[in-house]
C-alpha positions as CSV (number, residue, x, y, z in Angstrom):
1,M,-28.0,-3.9,-28.0
2,A,-25.9,-2.5,-30.9
3,Y,-27.2,1.0,-30.2
4,R,-26.4,0.7,-26.5
5,L,-22.9,-0.5,-27.2
6,L,-22.3,2.4,-29.6
7,I,-23.4,4.8,-26.8
8,L,-21.0,3.2,-24.4
9,L,-18.1,3.4,-26.9
10,L,-18.9,7.0,-27.7
11,G,-19.1,7.8,-23.9
12,T,-15.7,6.1,-23.4
13,T,-14.2,8.0,-26.3
14,L,-15.5,11.3,-25.0
15,L,-14.3,10.6,-21.4
16,V,-10.7,9.8,-22.4
17,P,-9.7,13.4,-23.2
18,L,-11.6,14.7,-20.2
19,C,-9.8,12.4,-17.8
20,A,-6.3,12.6,-19.5
21,E,-3.9,15.0,-17.9
22,Q,-2.9,18.1,-19.8
23,W,0.6,17.8,-21.3
24,T,3.0,20.4,-22.7
25,V,5.8,18.9,-24.8
26,L,8.7,21.2,-25.8
27,I,11.2,20.1,-28.4
28,H,14.4,22.0,-29.1
29,M,15.8,20.9,-32.5
30,A,19.5,21.9,-32.9
31,G,19.7,21.7,-36.7
32,D,22.1,24.4,-37.5
33,N,24.5,21.7,-38.8
34,N,24.4,18.7,-41.1
35,L,21.1,17.5,-39.6
36,W,18.9,20.3,-40.8
37,Q,17.0,18.2,-43.4
38,N,16.1,15.7,-40.7
39,V,14.7,18.5,-38.6
40,I,12.2,19.3,-41.4
41,Q,11.4,15.6,-41.8
42,D,10.7,15.2,-38.1
43,V,8.5,18.2,-37.9
44,N,6.5,16.9,-40.9
45,D,6.2,13.5,-39.1
46,M,4.7,15.4,-36.1
47,E,2.3,17.2,-38.4
48,S,1.3,13.9,-40.0
49,V,-0.9,12.7,-37.1
50,D,-3.8,14.1,-35.1
51,L,-2.7,15.6,-31.8
52,P,-4.6,14.5,-28.7
53,A,-6.8,17.3,-27.3
54,N,-4.8,17.3,-24.1
55,L,-1.4,18.0,-25.8
56,N,0.4,21.2,-26.5
57,L,3.3,20.4,-28.8
58,I,5.7,23.3,-29.3
59,V,8.9,23.0,-31.3
60,Q,11.9,25.4,-31.5
61,T,14.0,24.8,-34.6
62,D,17.4,26.2,-35.3
63,L,18.4,25.9,-38.9
64,P,21.2,27.2,-41.2
65,A,20.7,30.3,-43.4
66,S,20.7,28.0,-46.5
67,S,17.6,26.1,-45.3
68,P,13.9,27.0,-46.1
69,Y,13.4,28.0,-42.5
70,P,16.6,29.8,-41.5
71,G,17.4,30.9,-37.9
72,G,15.4,30.2,-34.8
73,S,11.6,29.5,-35.1
74,R,8.9,28.5,-32.7
75,W,6.0,26.4,-34.0
76,K,2.8,25.2,-32.4
77,I,2.3,21.9,-34.2
78,R,-0.9,21.2,-36.1
79,R,-1.8,18.4,-38.5
80,D,-1.3,18.8,-42.2
81,N,-0.5,16.8,-45.2
82,S,2.1,19.1,-46.8
83,P,5.8,18.4,-47.2
84,Q,6.3,21.9,-45.9
85,I,6.1,23.1,-42.3
86,T,2.6,24.7,-42.1
87,S,2.1,24.7,-38.3
88,P,1.5,28.2,-36.9
89,L,4.7,30.2,-36.4
90,I,4.6,31.6,-32.9
91,A,7.9,33.5,-33.1
92,D,10.7,34.2,-35.6
93,L,13.8,34.5,-33.4
94,G,16.4,35.3,-36.0
95,V,19.8,33.9,-35.4
96,I,20.1,31.8,-32.2
97,N,22.9,29.6,-30.8
98,S,21.9,26.0,-30.0
99,G,25.3,25.5,-28.5
100,D,24.6,27.9,-25.7
101,P,22.6,26.4,-22.7
102,R,20.9,29.8,-22.2
103,T,19.1,29.3,-25.6
104,L,17.5,26.0,-24.5
105,N,16.8,27.3,-21.0
106,A,15.0,30.4,-22.4
107,F,12.9,28.2,-24.7
108,F,11.9,25.8,-22.0
109,A,11.1,28.6,-19.5
110,W,9.1,30.5,-22.0
111,G,7.2,27.4,-23.2
112,F,6.2,26.0,-19.9
113,Q,5.0,29.5,-18.8
114,R,3.1,30.2,-22.0
115,F,1.5,26.7,-22.1
116,P,1.0,25.6,-18.5
117,A,0.0,22.0,-18.0
118,E,-0.2,19.4,-15.3
119,R,2.5,17.3,-17.1
120,R,5.7,18.5,-18.8
121,M,8.1,16.8,-21.2
122,A,11.2,18.2,-22.9
123,V,13.1,16.8,-25.9
124,I,16.7,17.7,-26.7
125,W,17.1,16.9,-30.4
126,G,20.4,16.8,-32.3
127,H,23.9,15.4,-32.2
128,G,25.2,13.8,-29.0
129,D,28.0,11.6,-27.7
130,N,27.5,10.9,-24.1
131,W,29.5,13.1,-21.8
132,F,32.8,13.5,-23.7
133,K,34.3,15.2,-26.7
134,D,36.2,18.4,-27.2
135,Q,35.4,21.3,-29.4
136,S,36.8,19.5,-32.5
137,F,34.0,17.0,-32.2
138,K,30.2,16.9,-31.7
139,W,29.4,17.0,-28.1
140,I,25.7,17.9,-27.8
141,S,23.5,20.3,-29.8
142,P,26.3,21.7,-31.9
143,D,25.7,25.0,-33.8
144,Y,28.0,25.2,-36.8
145,D,27.4,28.9,-37.5
146,A,28.2,29.8,-33.9
147,Q,31.0,27.2,-33.6
148,S,29.7,26.1,-30.2
149,S,28.1,23.1,-28.6
150,L,26.9,22.0,-25.2
151,S,29.4,20.3,-22.8
152,V,28.1,17.8,-20.3
153,A,31.3,17.8,-18.3
154,E,31.3,21.6,-18.1
155,G,27.9,21.6,-16.6
156,D,25.9,22.8,-19.6
157,L,23.0,20.3,-19.1
158,R,22.6,21.5,-15.5
159,K,22.5,25.1,-16.9
160,V,19.8,24.1,-19.5
161,F,17.4,23.1,-16.7
162,A,18.4,25.6,-14.0
163,G,15.3,27.3,-12.6
164,L,12.8,25.4,-14.7
165,P,9.8,23.5,-13.3
166,G,10.4,19.8,-12.9
167,L,9.9,17.6,-15.9
168,D,7.9,14.5,-15.9
169,I,9.9,13.2,-18.9
170,L,13.1,14.2,-20.6
171,V,13.9,12.7,-24.0
172,F,17.3,12.8,-25.7
173,D,16.8,12.4,-29.4
174,A,20.6,12.2,-29.8
175,C,23.3,9.6,-29.9
176,S,24.6,7.8,-26.9
177,M,23.0,10.0,-24.1
178,Q,21.7,7.3,-21.8
179,S,24.6,6.9,-19.4
180,L,25.3,7.0,-15.7
181,E,27.3,10.1,-16.3
182,V,24.6,12.1,-18.1
183,L,21.8,10.8,-15.8
184,A,23.7,12.2,-12.8
185,E,23.6,15.6,-14.5
186,V,19.9,15.6,-15.1
187,M,18.4,13.4,-12.4
188,D,17.1,16.4,-10.5
189,A,15.5,17.9,-13.6
190,A,13.2,15.1,-14.7
191,D,11.4,12.1,-13.2
192,Y,12.0,9.8,-16.2
193,V,14.8,10.0,-18.9
194,V,14.3,8.3,-22.2
195,A,17.4,7.9,-24.4
196,S,19.7,5.4,-26.2
197,E,23.1,4.3,-24.9
198,E,23.9,3.5,-28.5
199,R,24.0,5.5,-31.7
200,V,20.7,7.0,-32.9
201,P,20.1,7.1,-36.7
202,A,19.6,10.5,-38.3
203,A,15.9,9.7,-38.6
204,G,15.7,9.9,-34.8
205,F,12.6,9.1,-32.7
206,P,9.3,8.2,-34.5
207,Y,7.2,11.2,-33.5
208,Q,4.2,10.1,-35.6
209,S,4.0,7.1,-33.3
210,I,4.8,8.9,-30.1
211,I,2.3,11.7,-30.3
212,P,-0.8,9.6,-29.9
213,L,0.6,8.1,-26.6
214,F,-0.3,11.3,-24.7
215,A,-4.0,10.7,-25.0
216,S,-3.9,8.5,-21.9
217,G,-1.6,7.0,-19.3
218,S,0.7,8.1,-16.6
219,A,4.1,9.7,-17.2
220,E,5.8,6.4,-16.4
221,Q,3.6,4.5,-18.8
222,I,4.1,7.1,-21.6
223,A,7.8,7.1,-21.1
224,A,8.0,3.3,-21.3
225,Q,5.8,3.3,-24.4
226,I,8.2,5.8,-26.1
227,T,11.0,3.4,-25.5
228,G,8.9,0.6,-27.1
229,K,7.9,2.7,-30.1
230,Y,11.4,3.8,-30.8
231,L,12.7,0.2,-30.9
232,E,9.6,-1.0,-32.9
233,S,10.2,1.8,-35.5
234,Y,13.7,0.4,-36.3
235,E,12.7,-3.2,-36.8
236,A,13.0,-4.3,-40.4
237,G,10.1,-2.5,-42.3
238,G,9.4,-0.2,-39.4
239,C,8.4,3.4,-40.0
240,Q,12.0,4.6,-39.4
241,N,13.6,1.6,-41.2
242,P,11.5,0.9,-44.3
243,H,14.5,-0.6,-46.1
244,G,15.2,-3.2,-43.4
245,F,18.8,-2.1,-42.5
246,T,20.4,-4.1,-39.7
247,L,21.3,-1.5,-37.1
248,P,22.5,-2.0,-33.5
249,M,19.8,-0.1,-31.5
250,T,19.0,0.4,-27.8
251,C,16.6,2.5,-25.8
252,S,15.5,2.7,-22.2
253,T,13.5,4.7,-19.7
254,I,15.2,5.4,-16.4
255,K,13.4,6.4,-13.2
256,T,15.7,9.1,-11.8
257,S,14.4,8.9,-8.2
258,A,15.8,5.4,-7.9
259,L,19.3,6.6,-8.8
260,A,19.8,8.2,-5.4
261,A,20.1,4.8,-3.9
262,F,21.9,3.1,-6.8
263,Y,24.8,5.5,-7.2
264,P,26.2,5.1,-3.7
265,A,25.6,1.4,-3.9
266,F,27.5,1.3,-7.2
267,R,30.4,3.2,-5.6
268,D,30.5,1.0,-2.5
269,Y,30.6,-2.3,-4.4
270,F,33.3,-1.4,-6.9
271,F,35.4,1.0,-4.8
272,S,35.7,-1.6,-2.0
273,G,37.5,-4.1,-4.2
274,S,41.0,-5.3,-3.7
275,L,43.8,-4.8,-6.3
276,S,43.3,-8.4,-7.5
277,S,39.6,-7.9,-8.1
278,Y,40.3,-4.7,-10.0
279,T,42.5,-6.7,-12.4
280,E,39.7,-9.2,-12.8
281,M,37.4,-6.4,-14.0
282,L,39.6,-5.7,-17.0
283,G,39.4,-9.4,-18.0
284,K,35.6,-9.4,-17.7
285,R,35.4,-6.2,-19.8
286,E,36.7,-8.1,-22.8
287,H,33.4,-9.9,-23.1
288,Y,31.1,-6.9,-22.9
289,W,29.3,-5.1,-25.7
290,E,31.3,-2.0,-26.6
291,M,29.8,1.3,-27.8
292,N,30.4,4.8,-28.9
293,T,33.5,6.8,-29.5
294,A,36.6,4.6,-29.4
295,Y,34.3,1.8,-28.0
296,N,34.8,3.2,-24.5
297,D,31.3,2.6,-23.1
298,V,29.8,-0.6,-21.8
299,D,26.3,-1.5,-20.6
300,V,25.7,-1.2,-16.8
301,G,23.3,-4.1,-16.7
302,E,25.6,-6.4,-18.6
303,M,28.5,-5.5,-16.4
304,L,26.5,-6.2,-13.2
305,A,25.2,-9.5,-14.6
306,S,28.8,-10.7,-15.1
307,Y,29.3,-10.6,-11.4
308,A,26.0,-12.4,-10.5
309,G,26.2,-14.8,-7.6
310,R,29.6,-13.5,-6.4
311,G,28.3,-12.1,-3.1
312,G,29.5,-9.0,-1.5
313,G,26.3,-7.2,-2.3
314,I,26.3,-7.7,-6.1
315,D,22.8,-9.1,-6.1
316,A,21.4,-6.2,-4.1
317,L,23.2,-3.8,-6.5
318,A,21.6,-5.5,-9.5
319,E,18.2,-5.2,-7.9
320,S,18.9,-1.5,-7.2
321,W,19.7,-1.1,-10.9
322,A,16.6,-3.0,-11.9
323,A,14.5,-0.5,-9.9
324,C,16.0,2.3,-12.0
325,V,15.2,0.8,-15.4
326,V,11.5,1.1,-16.1
327,S,11.9,-0.3,-19.6
328,S,14.7,-1.2,-21.9
329,G,15.5,-3.1,-25.0
330,S,17.8,-3.6,-28.0
331,L,17.8,-4.7,-31.6
332,N,20.5,-6.6,-33.5
333,I,22.8,-7.0,-30.6
334,L,23.7,-10.4,-29.3
335,H,24.2,-9.2,-25.7
336,Q,21.8,-8.4,-22.9
337,V,22.2,-4.6,-23.2
338,G,20.0,-1.6,-23.6
339,S,19.8,0.0,-20.1
340,A,22.5,2.7,-19.8
341,A,26.2,3.0,-20.5
342,V,29.1,3.7,-18.2
343,W,32.6,4.8,-19.3
344,F,35.0,1.9,-19.2
345,P,37.9,2.4,-21.7
346,S,39.6,-0.8,-22.7
347,T,43.1,0.7,-22.3
348,R,44.9,3.1,-19.9
349,Q,45.8,5.2,-23.0
350,H,42.2,6.3,-23.4
351,F,41.7,6.6,-19.7
352,D,44.7,8.9,-19.4
353,A,43.5,11.0,-22.3
354,W,40.1,11.8,-20.8
355,W,40.0,11.4,-17.0
356,K,40.7,15.1,-16.2
357,H,37.6,16.0,-18.3
358,Y,35.6,13.2,-16.7
359,A,36.6,14.5,-13.2
360,K,34.4,17.5,-13.8
361,L,31.2,15.4,-14.0
362,D,28.9,15.1,-11.0
363,F,29.1,11.3,-11.3
364,A,32.9,11.5,-10.6
365,R,32.1,11.9,-6.9
366,Y,31.2,8.2,-6.8
367,R,34.9,7.4,-7.3
368,W,34.5,5.5,-10.6
369,L,37.7,7.2,-11.8
370,T,39.5,5.7,-8.9
371,V,38.2,2.3,-9.7
372,L,39.3,2.6,-13.3
373,N,42.7,3.9,-12.4
374,R,43.2,0.7,-10.3
375,V,41.8,-1.5,-13.0
376,Y,44.6,-0.5,-15.4
377,G,47.3,-1.0,-12.8
378,P,50.5,1.1,-12.2
379,P,50.4,4.1,-14.5
380,G,54.1,3.9,-15.4
381,V,54.7,7.6,-14.5
382,A,55.1,9.3,-11.2
383,P,52.1,11.1,-9.7
384,P,52.2,14.9,-9.8
385,A,53.7,16.8,-6.9
386,P,51.6,18.8,-4.4
387,Q,51.6,22.6,-4.4
388,V,52.5,24.9,-1.5
389,K,49.9,27.6,-1.3
390,G,51.7,29.4,1.6
391,H,53.0,29.2,5.1
392,E,52.8,31.1,8.4
393,F,53.9,30.8,12.0
394,I,51.2,30.4,14.7
395,L,53.0,30.9,17.9
396,G,56.1,28.7,17.4
397,T,54.4,26.3,15.0
398,L,54.9,26.3,11.3
399,A,51.6,26.0,9.4
400,L,52.0,24.8,5.8
401,D,49.0,25.2,3.4
402,L,49.2,22.5,0.7
403,V,47.1,21.9,-2.4
404,Q,46.6,18.3,-3.7
405,P,47.3,17.8,-7.4
406,D,44.6,16.7,-9.8
407,Y,44.7,12.9,-9.8
408,P,42.1,10.1,-10.3
409,D,43.1,8.3,-7.1
410,S,44.0,8.9,-3.5
411,L,47.5,10.1,-2.8
412,W,49.5,10.3,0.4
413,Y,52.4,12.6,1.0
414,E,55.9,12.3,2.6
415,L,57.1,15.5,4.3
416,T,60.6,15.9,5.6
417,I,62.1,18.9,7.5
418,Y,65.8,19.6,7.1
419,E,67.8,21.8,9.4
420,Q,71.3,22.4,8.3
421,N,70.9,19.7,5.6
422,V,70.0,17.1,8.3
423,A,66.5,15.5,8.3
424,T,65.0,16.3,11.7
425,Q,61.4,15.4,11.2
426,Q,59.4,13.2,8.9
427,R,55.6,13.0,8.5
428,Q,53.2,11.0,6.4
429,L,50.1,12.9,5.4
430,T,46.8,11.3,4.3
431,P,44.2,14.0,3.5
432,G,40.8,12.9,2.2
433,Y,40.4,12.4,-1.6
434,W,38.0,15.4,-1.9
435,Q,40.1,17.6,0.4
436,S,41.5,19.9,-2.3
437,G,43.6,22.0,0.2
438,F,44.8,21.0,3.6
439,R,47.0,22.4,6.4
440,V,49.8,20.7,8.3
441,C,51.3,22.1,11.5
442,L,54.9,21.4,12.4
443,P,56.8,22.4,15.6
444,V,60.1,24.1,14.5
445,Q,62.6,26.2,16.3
446,N,65.0,27.1,13.5
447,S,65.1,28.1,9.9
448,C,64.6,25.0,7.7
449,R,63.9,23.5,4.4
450,V,60.7,21.4,3.9
451,S,60.4,18.7,1.2
452,I,57.0,17.3,0.2
453,C,56.3,14.6,-2.4
454,S,53.2,12.6,-3.5
455,V,53.1,8.9,-3.3
456,D,50.5,6.7,-5.2
457,L,49.0,3.4,-4.4
458,W,51.9,1.5,-6.0
459,G,54.6,3.5,-4.2
460,N,55.5,5.7,-7.1
461,R,56.9,9.1,-5.8
462,S,56.7,12.5,-7.4
463,D,59.4,15.0,-7.6
464,S,59.7,16.9,-4.4
465,T,58.3,20.4,-3.8
466,W,60.6,22.4,-1.6
467,V,59.9,25.3,0.8
468,D,62.5,27.5,2.4
469,V,61.4,28.7,5.8
470,A,63.1,31.5,7.6
471,Y,62.4,31.3,11.3
472,P,61.1,34.8,12.4
473,D,61.8,36.7,15.6
474,L,58.5,36.0,17.3
475,P,57.1,38.4,20.0
476,L,55.2,37.4,23.1
477,E,51.9,35.9,21.9
478,L,48.8,34.3,23.4
479,L,46.1,32.1,21.7
480,I,42.9,30.6,23.0
481,S,41.6,27.5,21.1
482,P,39.1,26.7,20.1
483,N,37.4,30.0,20.0
484,P,34.5,30.0,20.5
485,V,34.6,27.1,23.0
486,W,31.8,24.7,22.3
487,D,33.3,21.8,24.3
488,K,35.2,22.8,27.4
489,A,37.1,19.5,27.4
490,L,39.0,20.8,24.3
491,A,39.9,24.3,25.6
492,S,43.4,25.5,26.1
493,A,45.5,28.7,26.3
494,R,48.7,28.5,24.3
495,W,51.5,31.0,24.4
496,Y,54.9,31.8,22.8
497,L,57.7,33.2,25.0
498,P,60.7,34.9,23.4
499,E,64.0,34.5,25.2
500,D,63.6,37.7,27.2
501,A,60.2,36.7,28.6
502,A,61.2,33.2,29.8
503,G,60.9,32.5,33.5
504,S,57.8,33.1,35.7
505,V,54.5,33.3,33.8
506,E,51.0,34.1,35.1
507,L,47.7,33.7,33.3
508,C,44.5,35.2,34.7
509,L,41.0,34.6,33.5
510,Y,38.4,37.5,33.9
511,N,34.7,37.8,33.2
512,L,33.4,40.9,31.5
513,R,32.8,42.6,34.9
514,G,36.5,42.5,35.4
515,Q,36.4,39.9,38.1
516,K,39.2,37.3,38.2
517,V,37.6,33.9,38.1
518,L,40.7,31.7,37.5
519,S,44.5,32.0,37.5
520,R,47.6,29.9,37.1
521,R,51.3,30.6,37.5
522,F,54.1,28.7,35.8
523,F,57.4,29.5,37.6
524,Q,59.9,28.1,35.1
525,A,58.4,28.6,31.7
526,E,61.0,28.1,28.9
527,A,61.3,30.1,25.8
528,G,59.1,28.8,23.0
529,E,55.6,27.4,23.2
530,G,53.7,26.6,26.3
531,V,50.1,25.6,27.1
532,W,47.6,26.0,29.9
533,L,45.0,23.2,29.7
534,L,41.9,25.1,30.7
535,S,40.0,21.8,30.3
536,A,41.9,20.4,33.3
537,E,40.8,23.3,35.6
538,T,37.7,22.5,37.8
539,G,36.9,26.2,38.0
540,F,36.9,26.5,34.2
541,R,34.6,23.6,33.8
542,K,32.1,25.4,36.1
543,L,32.0,28.6,34.1
544,G,28.8,29.5,32.4
545,R,28.3,30.8,28.9
546,G,29.6,34.2,28.1
547,V,32.6,36.3,27.0
548,Y,35.8,36.1,29.0
549,I,39.3,37.6,28.8
550,V,42.6,35.8,29.4
551,K,45.7,37.9,30.3
552,L,49.3,36.6,30.1
553,H,52.0,38.3,32.2
554,A,55.6,37.4,31.3
555,G,58.9,39.3,31.4
556,G,57.2,42.6,32.3
557,Q,54.9,42.3,29.2
558,V,51.2,41.6,29.0
559,R,49.1,40.0,26.2
560,Q,45.3,39.5,26.4
561,R,42.8,37.7,24.3
562,K,39.0,37.6,24.4
563,F,37.1,34.4,23.9
564,T,33.5,33.0,24.2
565,I,32.1,30.0,25.9
566,N,28.9,28.8,24.1
């Protein structure tokens, strides 16, 4: 019986590597900064354990000139018991720039092509601080020699993964990278993202505990186990915390495919609130766990839980978030946190300092900036004024092209036309929030001045932008709209008549064979604009697809325009 059991155990052991999927894990370690000694320690941790037979573990290090391994190096990790890095050196790259997304992209592209596998994982190792910072701070993957770093808001993470095969797992071994903002940047690059919403100690992830996980299990199982191993390693006496320091720790695994449903649901719930509910949000925030630079981040799960039972879709939203979180946990924090962070500054001062940078993030399209702007109440300053890109006359209509100012919330615009210092027209314009530029058409018959100002949610008005418009001497003109005609019910022929062409007007419609198929005479057409509603003509509605010509006869002059019916 003992012999038979031994055979079964041996058979099981032999079958595991054969059944396990092949993995290639690529780790870029941005250590050309004050973390270079931790790079060497982490590589030694990787070398301290046996690698599963189904695992290719490739590391690219970037270390300062003063280190034992200066510049960029690529290593294929092998086990040893030496305090030095003894794994085979695949390539000596010389000086590289870890603050350039092309450096990381080139490594990942090379690694996955050189070591093809069924499953792929990438690790970005180094400093991090969620989405924000400027060049005077850390950002992600800083390179002190090159004086550069990666910027999430400028799209550098998207550039890192552009053109690469899809990842099964992406790990950020860096501070504060598990956030809704960062996830929105990488959700198309990886199926699962493992990271911490809190600070990560310099010791980082426990690679000696993580490497054996690849011997078996699905990508989701391995990702979830990485989360568990990370938290376990920082318990008192754990392999990354042998001295028992009490550190606030978090880690989670997020399933990115579930974010596609969560993000719009998150927007719809919070963006649909009234002004009174926005004020309540700030009160609730006082009780959340605060994290990271200036304590501006809060935990998504804790925030949603604070609204539990309120109706309005909050329970469904919480379930949607639960579907995103494969695993999560925390240590030494007396709050239910650990999933992912979202930016929620405690004061308008911090919001005003950073929102323009935040607006560049892909997550900004879910209107969280607008929610926060309303949470803090009236800003105390007037909104910026719109810009006038240009203007032109179309027939007798003034067309103004306007550009909305950068602003975290929707604005509407008051437009006033003055003729001889008397207001003759007033309009309220409400373009869409994402409509950067828009056109407004105004009937005018004289030179004028146009005033446009922005108005915010609380009625604050900007300074006015002024446009001086000189009314031109317009010639006889004809315009068919729309052109091409997709819907005959919308078709019309518009004209402009100068004073010398007023009176009897005839419009004739011809096919390409020169046959007149329709005509209309207007006996007392006045100077200025006029219109022939083609859509009202039975004969026009019967016309088939094709190219047609309209001729306008007025005051001994002729204008013609070609148009298409589709």
